[in-house]
DOKOLLO-924511 format. One record per residue: residue in one letter; x, y, z of N, C-alpha, C in turn. Coordinates in pm, whole numbers, plus 50000, padded with zeros to 5 digits. Example, Ala and Ser with C-alpha at 12.3 -4.5 7.8 and 13.67 -1.06 7.14 Angstrom:
BEGIN
<pt><code>A</code><n_east>51319</n_east><n_north>49431</n_north><n_up>50780</n_up><ca_east>51230</ca_east><ca_north>49550</ca_north><ca_up>50780</ca_up><c_east>51320</c_east><c_north>49670</c_north><c_up>50780</c_up></pt>
<pt><code>S</code><n_east>51285</n_east><n_north>49775</n_north><n_up>50708</n_up><ca_east>51367</ca_east><ca_north>49894</ca_north><ca_up>50714</ca_up><c_east>51290</c_east><c_north>50003</c_north><c_up>50787</c_up></pt>
//
This chain:
BEGIN
<pt><code>M</code><n_east>33793</n_east><n_north>46785</n_north><n_up>58536</n_up><ca_east>33689</ca_east><ca_north>46675</ca_north><ca_up>58502</ca_up><c_east>33599</c_east><c_north>46719</c_north><c_up>58398</c_up></pt>
<pt><code>I</code><n_east>33567</n_east><n_north>46622</n_north><n_up>58317</n_up><ca_east>33469</ca_east><ca_north>46643</ca_north><ca_up>58205</ca_up><c_east>33352</c_east><c_north>46548</c_north><c_up>58225</c_up></pt>
<pt><code>T</code><n_east>33229</n_east><n_north>46601</n_north><n_up>58189</n_up><ca_east>33125</ca_east><ca_north>46513</ca_north><ca_up>58202</ca_up><c_east>33127</c_east><c_north>46406</c_north><c_up>58089</c_up></pt>
<pt><code>V</code><n_east>33081</n_east><n_north>46296</n_north><n_up>58127</n_up><ca_east>33064</ca_east><ca_north>46190</ca_north><ca_up>58011</ca_up><c_east>32976</c_east><c_north>46242</c_north><c_up>57899</c_up></pt>
<pt><code>R</code><n_east>32872</n_east><n_north>46306</n_north><n_up>57927</n_up><ca_east>32776</ca_east><ca_north>46354</ca_north><ca_up>57813</ca_up><c_east>32867</c_east><c_north>46448</c_north><c_up>57736</c_up></pt>
<pt><code>E</code><n_east>32948</n_east><n_north>46547</n_north><n_up>57787</n_up><ca_east>33024</ca_east><ca_north>46645</ca_north><ca_up>57704</ca_up><c_east>33129</c_east><c_north>46565</c_north><c_up>57610</c_up></pt>
<pt><code>F</code><n_east>33189</n_east><n_north>46469</n_north><n_up>57674</n_up><ca_east>33294</ca_east><ca_north>46396</ca_north><ca_up>57609</ca_up><c_east>33229</c_east><c_north>46320</c_north><c_up>57487</c_up></pt>
<pt><code>C</code><n_east>33114</n_east><n_north>46255</n_north><n_up>57512</n_up><ca_east>33040</ca_east><ca_north>46175</ca_north><ca_up>57405</ca_up><c_east>32996</c_east><c_north>46266</c_north><c_up>57304</c_up></pt>
<pt><code>M</code><n_east>32941</n_east><n_north>46393</n_north><n_up>57344</n_up><ca_east>32889</ca_east><ca_north>46478</ca_north><ca_up>57226</ca_up><c_east>33006</c_east><c_north>46532</c_north><c_up>57152</c_up></pt>
<pt><code>S</code><n_east>33111</n_east><n_north>46555</n_north><n_up>57207</n_up><ca_east>33222</ca_east><ca_north>46607</ca_north><ca_up>57132</ca_up><c_east>33289</c_east><c_north>46497</c_north><c_up>57033</c_up></pt>
<pt><code>H</code><n_east>33282</n_east><n_north>46375</n_north><n_up>57073</n_up><ca_east>33339</ca_east><ca_north>46271</ca_north><ca_up>57006</ca_up><c_east>33231</c_east><c_north>46195</c_north><c_up>56910</c_up></pt>
<pt><code>N</code><n_east>33108</n_east><n_north>46241</n_north><n_up>56924</n_up><ca_east>32987</ca_east><ca_north>46185</ca_north><ca_up>56852</ca_up><c_east>32977</c_east><c_north>46045</c_north><c_up>56860</c_up></pt>
<pt><code>I</code><n_east>32975</n_east><n_north>46005</n_north><n_up>57002</n_up><ca_east>32961</ca_east><ca_north>45852</ca_north><ca_up>57033</ca_up><c_east>32845</c_east><c_north>45852</c_north><c_up>57139</c_up></pt>
<pt><code>E</code><n_east>32803</n_east><n_north>45730</n_north><n_up>57161</n_up><ca_east>32700</ca_east><ca_north>45704</ca_north><ca_up>57263</ca_up><c_east>32752</c_east><c_north>45693</c_north><c_up>57401</c_up></pt>
<pt><code>T</code><n_east>32683</n_east><n_north>45734</n_north><n_up>57495</n_up><ca_east>32717</ca_east><ca_north>45725</ca_north><ca_up>57630</ca_up><c_east>32728</c_east><c_north>45586</c_north><c_up>57690</c_up></pt>
<pt><code>S</code><n_east>32645</n_east><n_north>45508</n_north><n_up>57629</n_up><ca_east>32644</ca_east><ca_north>45360</ca_north><ca_up>57675</ca_up><c_east>32785</c_east><c_north>45301</c_north><c_up>57639</c_up></pt>
<pt><code>F</code><n_east>32854</n_east><n_north>45350</n_north><n_up>57544</n_up><ca_east>32989</ca_east><ca_north>45293</ca_north><ca_up>57528</ca_up><c_east>33076</c_east><c_north>45318</c_north><c_up>57651</c_up></pt>
<pt><code>V</code><n_east>33081</n_east><n_north>45444</n_north><n_up>57703</n_up><ca_east>33156</ca_east><ca_north>45477</ca_north><ca_up>57826</ca_up><c_east>33108</c_east><c_north>45391</c_north><c_up>57935</c_up></pt>
<pt><code>D</code><n_east>32977</n_east><n_north>45363</n_north><n_up>57950</n_up><ca_east>32915</ca_east><ca_north>45288</ca_north><ca_up>58050</ca_up><c_east>32973</c_east><c_north>45145</c_north><c_up>58044</c_up></pt>
<pt><code>E</code><n_east>32980</n_east><n_north>45083</n_north><n_up>57917</n_up><ca_east>33031</ca_east><ca_north>44953</ca_north><ca_up>57903</ca_up><c_east>33168</c_east><c_north>44948</c_north><c_up>57948</c_up></pt>
<pt><code>L</code><n_east>33249</n_east><n_north>45051</n_north><n_up>57908</n_up><ca_east>33390</ca_east><ca_north>45048</ca_north><ca_up>57938</ca_up><c_east>33400</c_east><c_north>45055</c_north><c_up>58104</c_up></pt>
<pt><code>Y</code><n_east>33334</n_east><n_north>45127</n_north><n_up>58167</n_up><ca_east>33333</ca_east><ca_north>45137</ca_north><ca_up>58311</ca_up><c_east>33294</c_east><c_north>45003</c_north><c_up>58376</c_up></pt>
<pt><code>E</code><n_east>33189</n_east><n_north>44943</n_north><n_up>58328</n_up><ca_east>33149</ca_east><ca_north>44819</ca_north><ca_up>58380</ca_up><c_east>33237</c_east><c_north>44711</c_north><c_up>58353</c_up></pt>
<pt><code>A</code><n_east>33325</n_east><n_north>44715</n_north><n_up>58239</n_up><ca_east>33421</ca_east><ca_north>44605</ca_north><ca_up>58218</ca_up><c_east>33554</c_east><c_north>44654</c_north><c_up>58292</c_up></pt>
<pt><code>G</code><n_east>33553</n_east><n_north>44753</n_north><n_up>58379</n_up><ca_east>33681</ca_east><ca_north>44782</ca_north><ca_up>58444</ca_up><c_east>33799</c_east><c_north>44851</c_north><c_up>58367</c_up></pt>
<pt><code>L</code><n_east>33761</n_east><n_north>44911</n_north><n_up>58247</n_up><ca_east>33851</ca_east><ca_north>44965</ca_north><ca_up>58161</ca_up><c_east>33870</c_east><c_north>45107</c_north><c_up>58183</c_up></pt>
<pt><code>L</code><n_east>33774</n_east><n_north>45171</n_north><n_up>58254</n_up><ca_east>33779</ca_east><ca_north>45320</ca_north><ca_up>58276</ca_up><c_east>33726</c_east><c_north>45344</c_north><c_up>58416</c_up></pt>
<pt><code>E</code><n_east>33780</n_east><n_north>45445</n_north><n_up>58474</n_up><ca_east>33725</ca_east><ca_north>45493</ca_north><ca_up>58600</ca_up><c_east>33664</c_east><c_north>45628</c_north><c_up>58595</c_up></pt>
<pt><code>V</code><n_east>33542</n_east><n_north>45631</n_north><n_up>58652</n_up><ca_east>33464</ca_east><ca_north>45758</ca_north><ca_up>58648</ca_up><c_east>33434</c_east><c_north>45800</c_north><c_up>58782</c_up></pt>
<pt><code>T</code><n_east>33380</n_east><n_north>45920</n_north><n_up>58803</n_up><ca_east>33330</ca_east><ca_north>45974</ca_north><ca_up>58924</ca_up><c_east>33200</c_east><c_north>46006</c_north><c_up>58912</c_up></pt>
<pt><code>R</code><n_east>33108</n_east><n_north>45966</n_north><n_up>59007</n_up><ca_east>32971</ca_east><ca_north>45998</ca_north><ca_up>59000</ca_up><c_east>32932</c_east><c_north>46105</c_north><c_up>59114</c_up></pt>
<pt><code>E</code><n_east>32882</n_east><n_north>46219</n_north><n_up>59080</n_up><ca_east>32828</ca_east><ca_north>46326</ca_north><ca_up>59161</ca_up><c_east>32680</c_east><c_north>46350</c_north><c_up>59133</c_up></pt>
<pt><code>E</code><n_east>32597</n_east><n_north>46306</n_north><n_up>59222</n_up><ca_east>32448</ca_east><ca_north>46307</ca_north><ca_up>59211</ca_up><c_east>32419</c_east><c_north>46238</c_north><c_up>59070</c_up></pt>
<pt><code>N</code><n_east>32357</n_east><n_north>46308</n_north><n_up>58982</n_up><ca_east>32313</ca_east><ca_north>46231</ca_north><ca_up>58859</ca_up><c_east>32418</c_east><c_north>46251</c_north><c_up>58740</c_up></pt>
<pt><code>T</code><n_east>32524</n_east><n_north>46309</n_north><n_up>58767</n_up><ca_east>32623</ca_east><ca_north>46340</ca_north><ca_up>58660</ca_up><c_east>32752</c_east><c_north>46246</c_north><c_up>58678</c_up></pt>
<pt><code>I</code><n_east>32798</n_east><n_north>46194</n_north><n_up>58559</n_up><ca_east>32899</ca_east><ca_north>46112</ca_north><ca_up>58564</ca_up><c_east>33013</c_east><c_north>46167</c_north><c_up>58504</c_up></pt>
<pt><code>F</code><n_east>33150</n_east><n_north>46182</n_north><n_up>58572</n_up><ca_east>33257</ca_east><ca_north>46252</ca_north><ca_up>58525</ca_up><c_east>33368</c_east><c_north>46170</c_north><c_up>58489</c_up></pt>
<pt><code>I</code><n_east>33457</n_east><n_north>46224</n_north><n_up>58392</n_up><ca_east>33588</ca_east><ca_north>46150</ca_north><ca_up>58362</ca_up><c_east>33701</c_east><c_north>46245</c_north><c_up>58408</c_up></pt>
<pt><code>S</code><n_east>33804</n_east><n_north>46200</n_north><n_up>58471</n_up><ca_east>33909</ca_east><ca_north>46284</ca_north><ca_up>58509</ca_up><c_east>33996</c_east><c_north>46323</c_north><c_up>58378</c_up></pt>
<pt><code>H</code><n_east>34072</n_east><n_north>46423</n_north><n_up>58381</n_up><ca_east>34153</ca_east><ca_north>46446</ca_north><ca_up>58260</ca_up><c_east>34266</c_east><c_north>46353</c_north><c_up>58244</c_up></pt>
<pt><code>D</code><n_east>34306</n_east><n_north>46292</n_north><n_up>58352</n_up><ca_east>34419</ca_east><ca_north>46183</ca_north><ca_up>58337</ca_up><c_east>34348</c_east><c_north>46058</c_north><c_up>58268</c_up></pt>
<pt><code>Q</code><n_east>34220</n_east><n_north>46037</n_north><n_up>58264</n_up><ca_east>34178</ca_east><ca_north>45929</ca_north><ca_up>58195</ca_up><c_east>34142</c_east><c_north>45950</c_north><c_up>58051</c_up></pt>
<pt><code>L</code><n_east>34140</n_east><n_north>46085</n_north><n_up>58014</n_up><ca_east>34112</ca_east><ca_north>46102</ca_north><ca_up>57880</ca_up><c_east>34192</c_east><c_north>46048</c_north><c_up>57769</c_up></pt>
<pt><code>P</code><n_east>34321</n_east><n_north>46043</n_north><n_up>57768</n_up><ca_east>34402</ca_east><ca_north>45972</ca_north><ca_up>57669</ca_up><c_east>34363</c_east><c_north>45824</c_north><c_up>57654</c_up></pt>
<pt><code>E</code><n_east>34343</n_east><n_north>45756</n_north><n_up>57764</n_up><ca_east>34311</ca_east><ca_north>45608</ca_north><ca_up>57762</ca_up><c_east>34171</c_east><c_north>45596</c_north><c_up>57699</c_up></pt>
<pt><code>L</code><n_east>34075</n_east><n_north>45674</n_north><n_up>57746</n_up><ca_east>33941</ca_east><ca_north>45679</ca_north><ca_up>57678</ca_up><c_east>33933</c_east><c_north>45710</c_north><c_up>57533</c_up></pt>
<pt><code>E</code><n_east>34010</n_east><n_north>45800</n_north><n_up>57493</n_up><ca_east>34033</ca_east><ca_north>45835</ca_north><ca_up>57342</ca_up><c_east>34082</c_east><c_north>45732</c_north><c_up>57268</c_up></pt>
<pt><code>K</code><n_east>34187</n_east><n_north>45646</n_north><n_up>57319</n_up><ca_east>34238</ca_east><ca_north>45539</ca_north><ca_up>57260</ca_up><c_east>34140</c_east><c_north>45427</c_north><c_up>57240</c_up></pt>
<pt><code>L</code><n_east>34052</n_east><n_north>45403</n_north><n_up>57349</n_up><ca_east>33948</ca_east><ca_north>45300</ca_north><ca_up>57346</ca_up><c_east>33839</c_east><c_north>45339</c_north><c_up>57244</c_up></pt>
<pt><code>V</code><n_east>33809</n_east><n_north>45477</n_north><n_up>57231</n_up><ca_east>33705</ca_east><ca_north>45513</ca_north><ca_up>57135</ca_up><c_east>33758</c_east><c_north>45499</c_north><c_up>56995</c_up></pt>
<pt><code>R</code><n_east>33904</n_east><n_north>45514</n_north><n_up>56960</n_up><ca_east>33944</ca_east><ca_north>45491</ca_north><ca_up>56843</ca_up><c_east>33938</c_east><c_north>45347</c_north><c_up>56806</c_up></pt>
<pt><code>W</code><n_east>33972</n_east><n_north>45260</n_north><n_up>56899</n_up><ca_east>33958</ca_east><ca_north>45119</ca_north><ca_up>56872</ca_up><c_east>33829</c_east><c_north>45074</c_north><c_up>56820</c_up></pt>
<pt><code>R</code><n_east>33718</n_east><n_north>45140</n_north><n_up>56897</n_up><ca_east>33581</ca_east><ca_north>45101</ca_north><ca_up>56881</ca_up><c_east>33536</c_east><c_north>45143</c_north><c_up>56751</c_up></pt>
<pt><code>Y</code><n_east>33543</n_east><n_north>45282</n_north><n_up>56718</n_up><ca_east>33474</ca_east><ca_north>45347</ca_north><ca_up>56626</ca_up><c_east>33560</c_east><c_north>45365</c_north><c_up>56495</c_up></pt>
<pt><code>E</code><n_east>33694</n_east><n_north>45354</n_north><n_up>56494</n_up><ca_east>33784</ca_east><ca_north>45375</ca_north><ca_up>56389</ca_up><c_east>33821</c_east><c_north>45228</c_north><c_up>56336</c_up></pt>
<pt><code>M</code><n_east>33846</n_east><n_north>45141</n_north><n_up>56418</n_up><ca_east>33901</ca_east><ca_north>45017</ca_north><ca_up>56398</ca_up><c_east>33784</c_east><c_north>44909</c_north><c_up>56414</c_up></pt>
<pt><code>D</code><n_east>33670</n_east><n_north>44944</n_north><n_up>56440</n_up><ca_east>33552</ca_east><ca_north>44853</ca_north><ca_up>56466</ca_up><c_east>33571</c_east><c_north>44729</c_north><c_up>56540</c_up></pt>
<pt><code>I</code><n_east>33650</n_east><n_north>44753</n_north><n_up>56660</n_up><ca_east>33674</ca_east><ca_north>44641</ca_north><ca_up>56749</ca_up><c_east>33572</c_east><c_north>44641</c_north><c_up>56862</c_up></pt>
<pt><code>N</code><n_east>33497</n_east><n_north>44527</n_north><n_up>56877</n_up><ca_east>33394</ca_east><ca_north>44508</ca_north><ca_up>56976</ca_up><c_east>33457</c_east><c_north>44521</c_north><c_up>57123</c_up></pt>
<pt><code>L</code><n_east>33366</n_east><n_north>44528</n_north><n_up>57219</n_up><ca_east>33409</ca_east><ca_north>44547</ca_north><ca_up>57346</ca_up><c_east>33500</c_east><c_north>44430</c_north><c_up>57403</c_up></pt>
<pt><code>E</code><n_east>33458</n_east><n_north>44303</n_north><n_up>57373</n_up><ca_east>33537</ca_east><ca_north>44204</ca_north><ca_up>57400</ca_up><c_east>33680</c_east><c_north>44195</c_north><c_up>57353</c_up></pt>
<pt><code>G</code><n_east>33680</n_east><n_north>44244</n_north><n_up>57229</n_up><ca_east>33821</ca_east><ca_north>44263</ca_north><ca_up>57169</ca_up><c_east>33898</c_east><c_north>44373</c_north><c_up>57239</c_up></pt>
<pt><code>I</code><n_east>33827</n_east><n_north>44479</n_north><n_up>57273</n_up><ca_east>33903</ca_east><ca_north>44589</ca_north><ca_up>57342</ca_up><c_east>33943</c_east><c_north>44527</c_north><c_up>57475</c_up></pt>
<pt><code>E</code><n_east>33875</n_east><n_north>44452</n_north><n_up>57542</n_up><ca_east>33916</ca_east><ca_north>44397</ca_north><ca_up>57668</ca_up><c_east>34042</c_east><c_north>44309</c_north><c_up>57650</c_up></pt>
<pt><code>V</code><n_east>34048</n_east><n_north>44237</n_north><n_up>57554</n_up><ca_east>34155</ca_east><ca_north>44129</ca_north><ca_up>57529</ca_up><c_east>34292</c_east><c_north>44228</c_north><c_up>57486</c_up></pt>
<pt><code>I</code><n_east>34274</n_east><n_north>44320</n_north><n_up>57412</n_up><ca_east>34382</ca_east><ca_north>44400</ca_north><ca_up>57372</ca_up><c_east>34442</c_east><c_north>44476</c_north><c_up>57492</c_up></pt>
<pt><code>H</code><n_east>34344</n_east><n_north>44527</n_north><n_up>57566</n_up><ca_east>34383</ca_east><ca_north>44600</ca_north><ca_up>57696</ca_up><c_east>34454</c_east><c_north>44522</c_north><c_up>57782</c_up></pt>
<pt><code>H</code><n_east>34408</n_east><n_north>44408</n_north><n_up>57813</n_up><ca_east>34478</ca_east><ca_north>44308</ca_north><ca_up>57894</ca_up><c_east>34619</c_east><c_north>44267</c_north><c_up>57851</c_up></pt>
<pt><code>L</code><n_east>34629</n_east><n_north>44245</n_north><n_up>57722</n_up><ca_east>34761</ca_east><ca_north>44193</ca_north><ca_up>57666</ca_up><c_east>34855</c_east><c_north>44312</c_north><c_up>57676</c_up></pt>
<pt><code>L</code><n_east>34814</n_east><n_north>44432</n_north><n_up>57654</n_up><ca_east>34894</ca_east><ca_north>44546</ca_north><ca_up>57659</ca_up><c_east>34941</c_east><c_north>44574</c_north><c_up>57800</c_up></pt>
<pt><code>Q</code><n_east>34850</n_east><n_north>44549</n_north><n_up>57897</n_up><ca_east>34893</ca_east><ca_north>44570</ca_north><ca_up>58031</ca_up><c_east>34999</c_east><c_north>44452</c_north><c_up>58078</c_up></pt>
<pt><code>Q</code><n_east>34977</n_east><n_north>44330</n_north><n_up>58032</n_up><ca_east>35075</ca_east><ca_north>44215</ca_north><ca_up>58042</ca_up><c_east>35208</c_east><c_north>44251</c_north><c_up>57990</c_up></pt>
<pt><code>M</code><n_east>35220</n_east><n_north>44316</n_north><n_up>57854</n_up><ca_east>35336</ca_east><ca_north>44352</ca_north><ca_up>57813</ca_up><c_east>35409</c_east><c_north>44479</c_north><c_up>57893</c_up></pt>
<pt><code>K</code><n_east>35338</n_east><n_north>44570</n_north><n_up>57941</n_up><ca_east>35390</ca_east><ca_north>44660</ca_north><ca_up>58029</ca_up><c_east>35462</c_east><c_north>44613</c_north><c_up>58151</c_up></pt>
<pt><code>E</code><n_east>35380</n_east><n_north>44527</n_north><n_up>58216</n_up><ca_east>35439</ca_east><ca_north>44456</ca_north><ca_up>58329</ca_up><c_east>35561</c_east><c_north>44367</c_north><c_up>58290</c_up></pt>
<pt><code>M</code><n_east>35558</n_east><n_north>44287</n_north><n_up>58184</n_up><ca_east>35690</ca_east><ca_north>44225</ca_north><ca_up>58143</ca_up><c_east>35803</c_east><c_north>44324</c_north><c_up>58113</c_up></pt>
<pt><code>Q</code><n_east>35766</n_east><n_north>44433</n_north><n_up>58049</n_up><ca_east>35875</ca_east><ca_north>44522</ca_north><ca_up>58011</ca_up><c_east>35937</c_east><c_north>44576</c_north><c_up>58150</c_up></pt>
<pt><code>Y</code><n_east>35855</n_east><n_north>44601</n_north><n_up>58236</n_up><ca_east>35912</ca_east><ca_north>44655</ca_north><ca_up>58377</ca_up><c_east>35998</c_east><c_north>44543</c_north><c_up>58439</c_up></pt>
<pt><code>E</code><n_east>35946</n_east><n_north>44418</n_north><n_up>58425</n_up><ca_east>36019</ca_east><ca_north>44304</ca_north><ca_up>58499</ca_up><c_east>36143</c_east><c_north>44280</c_north><c_up>58433</c_up></pt>
<pt><code>I</code><n_east>36174</n_east><n_north>44301</n_north><n_up>58304</n_up><ca_east>36280</ca_east><ca_north>44278</ca_north><ca_up>58224</ca_up><c_east>36372</c_east><c_north>44382</c_north><c_up>58264</c_up></pt>
<pt><code>R</code><n_east>36332</n_east><n_north>44519</n_north><n_up>58259</n_up><ca_east>36423</ca_east><ca_north>44634</ca_north><ca_up>58322</ca_up><c_east>36479</c_east><c_north>44607</c_north><c_up>58462</c_up></pt>
<pt><code>E</code><n_east>36395</n_east><n_north>44551</n_north><n_up>58534</n_up><ca_east>36437</ca_east><ca_north>44514</ca_north><ca_up>58689</ca_up><c_east>36544</c_east><c_north>44418</c_north><c_up>58682</c_up></pt>
<pt><code>L</code><n_east>36531</n_east><n_north>44314</n_north><n_up>58601</n_up><ca_east>36611</ca_east><ca_north>44204</ca_north><ca_up>58597</ca_up><c_east>36745</c_east><c_north>44234</c_north><c_up>58528</c_up></pt>
<pt><code>K</code><n_east>36740</n_east><n_north>44330</n_north><n_up>58417</n_up><ca_east>36876</ca_east><ca_north>44389</ca_north><ca_up>58367</ca_up><c_east>36944</c_east><c_north>44466</c_north><c_up>58455</c_up></pt>
<pt><code>N</code><n_east>36870</n_east><n_north>44553</n_north><n_up>58547</n_up><ca_east>36935</ca_east><ca_north>44623</ca_north><ca_up>58656</ca_up><c_east>37001</c_east><c_north>44542</c_north><c_up>58744</c_up></pt>
<pt><code>K</code><n_east>36943</n_east><n_north>44422</n_north><n_up>58788</n_up><ca_east>37020</ca_east><ca_north>44331</ca_north><ca_up>58875</ca_up><c_east>37131</c_east><c_north>44262</c_north><c_up>58818</c_up></pt>
<pt><code>I</code><n_east>37122</n_east><n_north>44229</n_north><n_up>58697</n_up><ca_east>37232</ca_east><ca_north>44167</ca_north><ca_up>58632</ca_up><c_east>37340</c_east><c_north>44270</c_north><c_up>58621</c_up></pt>
<pt><code>G</code><n_east>37318</n_east><n_north>44406</n_north><n_up>58597</n_up><ca_east>37423</ca_east><ca_north>44499</ca_north><ca_up>58582</ca_up><c_east>37480</c_east><c_north>44516</c_north><c_up>58708</c_up></pt>
<pt><code>M</code><n_east>37430</n_east><n_north>44483</n_north><n_up>58823</n_up><ca_east>37494</ca_east><ca_north>44499</ca_north><ca_up>58952</ca_up><c_east>37603</c_east><c_north>44396</c_north><c_up>58979</c_up></pt>
<pt><code>Y</code><n_east>37582</n_east><n_north>44283</n_north><n_up>58908</n_up><ca_east>37667</ca_east><ca_north>44165</ca_north><ca_up>58938</ca_up><c_east>37788</c_east><c_north>44166</c_north><c_up>58823</c_up></pt>
<pt><code>E</code><n_east>37784</n_east><n_north>44248</n_north><n_up>58731</n_up><ca_east>37876</ca_east><ca_north>44258</ca_north><ca_up>58630</ca_up><c_east>37993</c_east><c_north>44340</c_north><c_up>58664</c_up></pt>
//
């Protein structure tokens, strides 16, 4: 686990951005006393969201929309795979 403060300092971003992502349900964090941690498995997702915000200048609402659409695409791809497997059983 890494603290939000460490992550933000190393990426030169504001901690409020991570708070916004958490409040929007786009990121999971762990709170212990007065310290907020991000698990290592969340880091790739967080780094992607940071790039969208700071490199591509996408606001939080845009990030939420993109994230939602990508989740829908993943679900549809899974459903397509399942349907192809079922069709394959009948051929």
